[in-house]
C-alpha angles and dihedrals in degrees: 000000000000127000111223093210092051091045090052091051091050091048092050091051090050090052092049090049090053091052091050091047089055090054093050091046096052095040100044097037087244102158095185092055092046095047092046091060094064134053111243090245093050125131122222127197103188105162101259091035130049118170146062112353093243088069090054089051090052090051091050092049090052092050092048090058089064092060099241126182112229133174121181119187121186125202130163112034118186115189124189119180117223124209096254107062091277135108133207108223130187115191124182115217141185116200129187111197131181126171149124118273128218087268091061094248118131114227135183126200139176112214127188124182147103138282106224101197140179105208123195130199116221114179104325096330132095121204139157114277097173128013129186115183111212114199116213099166135021122179121178110211135192109256114237115265096211122082119255090252089056094045098043096040110174093353101112150203098040116211116262143169129287127315096015099056111101092238089075091063087061094049104042095174087070096055 
């Protein structure tokens, strides 16, 4: 016998886990984590890209090849279940992004906004079916001139992409 309130809590936690998996995927160039946060037939409206999620994945793969530094932090997450096995989810985010563009110029930007998602449950799993990224704040910043070794000094290890980031030693199934 299931308890609807307990089921709702478990579903909310599964949705939050999916959002966090997306952040790790995009920040650590962890393609498996990124892909596992969307249904294959999902749609993504991500500012510069609006279309089937596979196109967004292609864009992410191209960016990863440039060796960017990304950090996505999520905060407020509001989840409202709909009557059809779906959930409306609003997630606030702060993203720090630095990387080299196609023109060879390094840029750094602080982005704040919200993921306005339609999640869908298939079987026992929740994933994004439709995402619209709403931008509430964009601040272009001057990239640091010093190397990472100079800026970080003795603070090591420095975050890196999969599989080199220390987090993957904690989660061996992701190696």
